[in-house]
N, C-alpha and C positions, 0 to 999 in steps of 0.2 A: 126631307128633311128640313129641320128647323132654321130659320135665318139667324146670321150671327146677331141682328137686333134681337131677337126673342130670347137667344141663348143669353146673351148679356144681361138683358130684362131679369131673368131668373136668377142670377147671381145675389149671393154667394152660394144658394141653393145647389147643391150637385147630383144631380140622376145619371144613372149610365143603364145601357141594355144589356140584360144577360140572355145570350142566344146559345141553347142546349144544340145536340147536334140536330134532334129533329128541326128545331126551330131554323137552323142553318140551311138544310134541305128545303124546308118551305120559301125561304129566302132566297133560293137559287145557286147555293154553292156549288152545285154538280152542273152547273149551265156552261159546257166546256166552250161553245163556240165564244160565250161572251167573254171567257176566263182567257181565252187566247186573243181576243181583242185587247184586253187590258193588261196583257203581257207584254204586248207589241208597243202599247203606250206607255208602260213604264220602262222597257228598253230604250225609247226615244228621250226619257227624262235623265236616263244614265248616262247616254250619250252627250247629253248637254251640259250634265253636271249637277241637276236639280234634284240632288237627293243627298243623305247619309246614312253611313252605315256603321258600325262600331270601331273602335281604334283611332290612333293618330294618324293613320292615313284614311281612316273614313272609309273603308273597303272590307273589313273583316266579317268573316262568315259569321262569327259570333263568339261567345265566350263559353268555354265548357270546364265543369269539375272534373278534375283527374283523380282517380283514385288509386293508393299506391298498392304496390303487389303485396308488400309486407307492413302490417300497421299494427302498432301496441293496443290498439283498441278493438276487441273483438266484435262488436256491432258496427263497426264502419264496413258500408259495400267494400264489395271485391271488384277486382277490375276484368270481370268477366266479358265474355263478348257483347258487344253495343251496351256496356253498362254505364249509362252516362246520366247525367242533368246539364243543360245547354239553354242560354238566352240568346237570341237574335233579334237584336233591336234595330230600328232604321227609322229614318224619315224619307217622306217622299213628296216631291212639289207638283207643281201643274195644277189639274184638277181636283188633283187628291188634298194634297196640301195637310196632311198627316203623319202622326209618328205613332209607333207601334213596336210590341214585342212579341216574340213567339217564345213559349217556355216549353220545354220538356224534360221528362223524364223516359229513359230507354231499358229497358233490360228483355232482352232474348228471350229467355225463360218466362216472360209474361205468356209466350204463346201456350205453355203447358197449364195456365190458369185460365186459357179464354179470352185471354186480353190482347190487344194489339201490342208488337214488340216497342212501339212508341206512344205514349200519351201526351197528348199536344193540346196546349191553350193559348189564347191569343187575348193579348188587352191592346185597344185601340185608343191612342190619345187626341186630343184637341191640340193644335200645334202652336197654339196661341196661350190658353192658359197653363196645358200641361195636363187637365183635368181628363178622367178616364171618361171615353165615348161609348164601348161597348167592351164587355168580357164575354168571349166565345169560345165553344168547342173548336179546336182547331185540326182534327185528325182529316177531315174531308176539305178543309181549307188548303191545307198543306199538299195532300195528294194532288189536287185540282192542279194549284198553280205549277208542281212539279211537273205533270204530265203537259200543261200548257205552252211549257218553254218549248219542248222540242216539236209542238206544234205549230209556233212561231218558226222555228227554223225549217220545216217543212213547207211553209206557208213560200220562203222564200226561196230555199236551197235544193227541195227535193225537184223531180221532174214532175211536171202538171199532170203527167198521164200515169202516174204511180199506181200498180195495181196489186203487188206483191209485199207483204212487211214480214220480215223475219224478225222474232223476239226470242232474247235469252231471259228465262225468268219468268213464271206465270204469276207474279203477285199484283199487289196494287199500282206499282209504278208502271207496269205491262199495260194494266187496264185503262189507267187514265193518259198515258201515252198514246194507247191505239186508240182511243177516243179523240183526242185531240189531231191524230192524223187523219181519221176519218172526217172531222170538221174541215181539214184544209185540203184533203185530197180525195174526193169522194167517190172516184175512180177505182179504190181500192177493192178488190173482191177475195182475197186470199191472205191467210195469216198462216206463217208457219211457227211453231211455238215448240222450245225446249225447256224441261223442267227437270227437276231431281226428284219429285214424289207425285205416283200417281194421282193421290187425292188432289195436290195442287193442279195437276193438270186437268182433272176433271172438272174440278171447279172452276178454271179459267173457261174451259170449253162450254161448260153450262153458262156462263157468264156471256160469251160471246153469242150463243143461240137465242139467248133473252133479247140482248143488245143490238146487236147486229144480225140479225136472221140470213142477211142477203149473204155472209162472208162463209166461204170455205177454209174449215181450221184443218191443218195437216201438223202433228206431231211428229219432230224430228229428234234426232240422237244426238247431235253434233252442234258445235257453235260453226263450224264450217257449213253445215246444212242450211243453219240459219241464216249466214251471209251469203252464202252462193245462189245466183239468180234472184236475189231479193232487189225490189228498188228502194225500198226504205229496211235497214238494219237496225237494231237497237239492243242492246245488253242492259238489263233491268235488274241482274241478280245480285246480293249482297252477297260478299266475302270478306273472310278477314284481311284486315289491312297489315303493313309490315314487309312482305314478300311478294312483289308486282311480279315473280314469275307464276305465281297461282292466281293472277288476275285474269280474267278472261280476255283474249287476245284476238284481235283483229290480224289477219294475214293477207296481204297482197293479193297473192293467186287466187284469195276467195272471191275478189272483189271485181265486180263486173263494171265497164265503163256507164255512169250515168249514175250510180248508188249514193245515196244520201245514209251516212251514218250517224245516228243519233245515241250519245252516249251519256244518259244520266247517271251510271253507276260505275263500279271498278271496272277497269279497262286498260288494256297494254296494248302495243302495235308492234309489229314487227318491223325489220328495217326498210323492207320496201314500201311500209307505209310513212316512211320517214320523207320521201321522194318530194321534191319540190313542187310537182304537178298534183298532190293529193292536195286539197285545199283544207287549211285547218281554221275553224272558226270558234272560237271562244264567247260563251254567252256574256261573259264581261270580263274586259281584260284586268280592270282594278281588282278584282279578288284574286287571279292569280298571281299578279305583282305583290298582293299583301301576304299569301302563301309564301312566296318567294322570299320575303324580307324577314318572315317570323321564324321560318324553320331551317334546319340544317339539310345541304343538298347531300343526296337525291331527296327531294322532298316527295316524288311520288310513292317513298315508302310509307308517308305518314296520311297522305292524301290520295286516294286512288282515283282520282279524275283523269283522264286522258290528256287535257289540257295542261295538267301539271307535268304529265310526262314529256312535252313538247317544251315546256321551260326548260327541264331537267337538260334536253337535249342541245338546247341554246348553249346551255352552260358548258356542255362538254363540246360546243363547235361543231355540232352534227347538224342542226338545221338552222336557218337564218332568222334572226327575231324578227324582222320585218315582215316573215312570209305568213306569220299567226295574225288573224284577222278578228275581226270584233262583230258581234252581232247586231248591236245596237249603231252600228256606222251603216250596217247593211240595210237594217228596218228604216233607218232615217235616211237612205238614198245618197248616204256620201261615200258608200262603196256598193260595189255590184253584187246581185244575189246571183242564181245560177245564171251561166251567161251561155250554157249549150247542153245538149243533152248527154253527152260524155262526160262531163267532169265528174268526178269522185269528190264527194264534200263530206267532211268530218265535223261534227259540232260535239263541243263539249260543255255538259251541264253541271254546273258546281254547287246551284242552290244558294238564294241569296236573301236576306230578310227582307228587302224592298219589294219582293214578289207577295211577301203575306201582306204587307202593308197595302198594296195595290189590291190583291184581291178581298182581303178582309173589309176595306172601305168601300168597295164596291158591294159586298153582301151587305154589311151594315146599312148603308142608305137605301138597299132595295128594304130591308126588313124595318127600319124605320117609317119609309112611306107607306107599308103595308100594313102597317101595326101588330107586326110579329115581334115576340121576345117579351121578357118580363123586366119590366122597368123597376131598377132598384136606387135607393138613396144612399148615398155616401154622407152626406149631411146637408141639414138646412142652414145652420149656422156653425162656422168651425170653431171647436172648443178653444184652439189657438191661431192667433193670427200673428 
């Protein structure tokens, strides 16, 4: 990493690093144990307030372009499933002290073209001058930081002797979540997986066989089989928003004592899971407060995270606001993690731009130290001053 003095001496010339996806892999973007550690450090900074995200409340998920159902312009994109453009900016302090923004376009029809549903890039900026430090391919960056957050949750909230993981949805989120669980709960020996298509199930099983050959994989048919008798259960399947009754639902009668439930995708709960003895943990309280501030109730129609459902239940007077916990308080030691082997603990994972900044900064600094990437010049001398 270049020193601040060296960087200042180079001004006003500005160079930045371009990192392709192969460059990102060489720089360690898929190093899940390191990513879990970076996310845990990030949660501590969130808890202390050394961060900023979008919006007047500094806690917004991001800014999204919404297309109308009917437009007088025939070439305007239609609001089909997962059709969006979105910017997610943030600043993160501590040893990171950088700002950045993830930008993505998304269209579920990309899969018919051999493309990922979302195509992501990330720009990292110097917190002093605002100059770009790096422009990165970000599909892997986003996938690994997303999976690492459930790993932080498992480190503090899952039983240390967890052996069985149940997963709904055999996609990218399932893979990175399982990697994070393996990094934090090394006694895992069995994975139960439910999926909608045989090709996706076969692909997931082949990936597990190559990545974690010690694991036994069982394909199951129902959400109940995923949750029942699992030490860790996670729902990683995408569904259309707008009708919470179609979101995958966790039912109390399925959940045995000691289960850790990690929910980074659409999720609902039955009335039994509303009970006060079910510990309810948010990845970051401020994110859900921002959703509540910005959107009409019930917000769960629009934002399918289970933590949003908890906030709706508070508004309905069905659960106590004080019963909803914050992961940053737990990772910082200001609130307890798992206290006994019988607790049932549920984590809501919403996804935040500060996660991209944390992991993007880590990978950028690795790339810089190892000479990875292509150095590009913005200018040697700006034409306008």
